[in-house]
Every structure is written in structure tokens, then in C-alpha cells.
C-alpha positions in Angstrom: 168.6 5.2 37.7 170.3 5.5 34.3 168.5 6.6 31.1 168.6 3.1 29.7 167.2 1.7 33.0 164.4 4.2 32.9 163.5 3.2 29.4 163.6 -0.5 30.3 161.4 0.1 33.3 158.8 1.9 31.2 156.6 -0.9 29.8 155.3 1.1 26.8 158.8 2.0 25.5 161.0 -0.7 26.9 161.8 -2.1 23.4 162.5 1.3 21.9 165.9 2.2 23.4 168.6 3.0 20.9 172.3 3.7 21.5 173.5 7.2 20.9 171.2 9.3 18.8 170.1 6.3 16.6 166.4 6.8 17.5 166.4 10.3 15.8 165.3 10.6 12.2 168.3 11.4 10.0 167.2 15.0 9.3 166.7 15.6 13.1 170.1 14.3 14.1 171.6 17.4 12.5 169.7 19.5 15.0 171.4 17.9 18.0 175.1 18.6 18.7 176.9 16.5 21.4 180.0 17.8 23.0 181.1 14.5 24.6 179.8 11.4 22.9 180.9 9.4 26.0 178.2 11.1 28.0 175.5 10.2 25.6 173.2 7.6 27.3 170.9 6.7 24.4 167.7 7.8 22.8 164.0 6.9 22.2 161.8 7.9 19.4 158.7 8.4 21.6 156.5 9.4 18.6 157.2 6.3 16.5 157.3 4.0 19.6 153.9 5.0 20.9 152.1 5.7 17.5 150.1 2.5 17.6 149.1 2.8 21.3 148.1 6.5 21.0 147.3 7.0 17.3 145.3 10.2 17.8 147.5 11.9 20.4 149.8 14.8 19.9 152.9 12.8 20.8 156.3 14.3 21.6 159.2 13.3 19.4 162.2 12.1 21.4 163.8 11.4 24.8 167.6 11.7 24.8 169.8 10.7 27.7 172.9 12.8 28.1 175.2 13.0 31.2 172.6 11.2 33.3 169.9 13.7 32.4 166.9 13.2 30.2 166.1 15.7 27.5 162.7 15.7 25.9 163.1 17.0 22.3 160.4 18.1 19.8 161.7 19.0 16.3 159.0 21.2 14.8 158.6 24.4 12.8 159.3 27.3 15.2 156.6 29.8 14.2 154.0 31.5 16.4 151.0 29.5 15.0 152.7 26.2 16.2 152.7 27.2 19.9 149.3 25.8 20.5 150.4 22.4 19.0 153.5 22.4 21.1 151.5 23.0 24.2 149.2 20.1 23.3 152.3 17.9 22.8 153.8 19.0 26.1 150.6 18.3 27.9 150.4 14.8 26.5 154.1 14.2 27.4 153.6 15.3 31.0 150.5 13.1 31.4 152.2 10.2 29.8 155.4 10.3 31.9 153.6 10.9 35.2 153.6 7.2 36.0 157.0 6.4 34.6 160.6 6.7 35.9 160.8 9.9 33.9 158.2 11.7 36.0 160.7 14.1 37.5 162.6 14.8 34.3 161.5 18.2 33.0 164.0 19.3 30.3 161.7 20.2 27.5 163.2 21.5 24.2 161.5 22.7 21.1 164.2 22.5 18.3 163.3 24.4 15.2 163.0 22.2 12.1 163.9 25.3 10.1 164.7 28.9 11.1 163.6 30.1 14.5 160.7 32.4 13.8 160.0 33.4 17.4 162.0 35.9 19.4 162.5 35.1 23.1 161.5 38.6 24.0 158.2 38.6 22.1 154.9 37.6 23.6 155.3 34.3 21.8 158.7 33.7 23.3 157.4 34.5 26.7 154.5 32.1 26.3 156.9 29.3 25.4 159.0 30.1 28.5 155.8 30.0 30.6 155.1 26.5 29.3 158.6 25.5 30.5 159.9 24.9 27.0 163.3 26.0 25.8 163.3 27.0 22.1 166.6 26.3 20.2 167.7 26.3 16.6 170.3 23.6 17.5 170.3 21.7 20.8 173.8 21.6 22.2 174.3 18.9 24.8 177.3 19.9 26.8 
């Protein structure tokens, strides 16, 4: 199933599909570099799309389709005190996607909204890795 088909088959976000990276906020688009735009399958702003349905939830930012894979991307300050918030967002995302065509897609990326303030070798970096999140300054889709 393609990324677009997965979106269209997910009732809560079926009207939120955007071509390319159009679903990303302007400031966040700079944080994603695409090697081959022909492999870009579209995007969804999960946060905006589900805000009214889950107003008090810690919602994840985006789903991006690239080369027939789904990348779940959260653009957020990358500092140690934000790990707990990212863990909440990830937990929400995993629960939400459990009954969707995205249930087996597990590419979770925390893209720093500013500088990366967490070393991968630190206890904080290890905690992020344990959660299954990859921390990046810029997400390179290649």
C-alpha cells in the first residue's frame, strides 16, 4: 500500500494528505532534505489534522512518505528536559497508529528545531535510542 493509500484509508486523516512536503510548516521544511524528489510520496501534518479530535493529547507533528516508507517526524527543541515530552508524544503516536495502515511503520525521528543539545553517547542519547527515536539536526531522506 502506498503512503497516499495509507492516508486515504485512515479515516481520521484521510483529508489531510499533501503532495511533497506541503504539510510541513514553512520553518520545518528547512529541517528535511530530500535527495530525490521523485521518491517523495507526500506528507501529513498529524498535529494540525488531529488537533480538534485530540485537543489535550501530546500529538506527533508529521508523517512523510519517501521511497515507499513512512517517516514520523517531530520537530522539537533537542534538549534533555524535552525527552519526557517526546516520550509522551511517541506513546500517543504508537497508540493512535495501532489500528491504522501505519501500524507497522516505525521510523521515528526527532528533528531538532534548533541546535542538537544531546549527545548520542550521553545517558540522554541512550534513552532516546531506547525509545526507538533517531535524533537528527536535519533529516536527510535518501
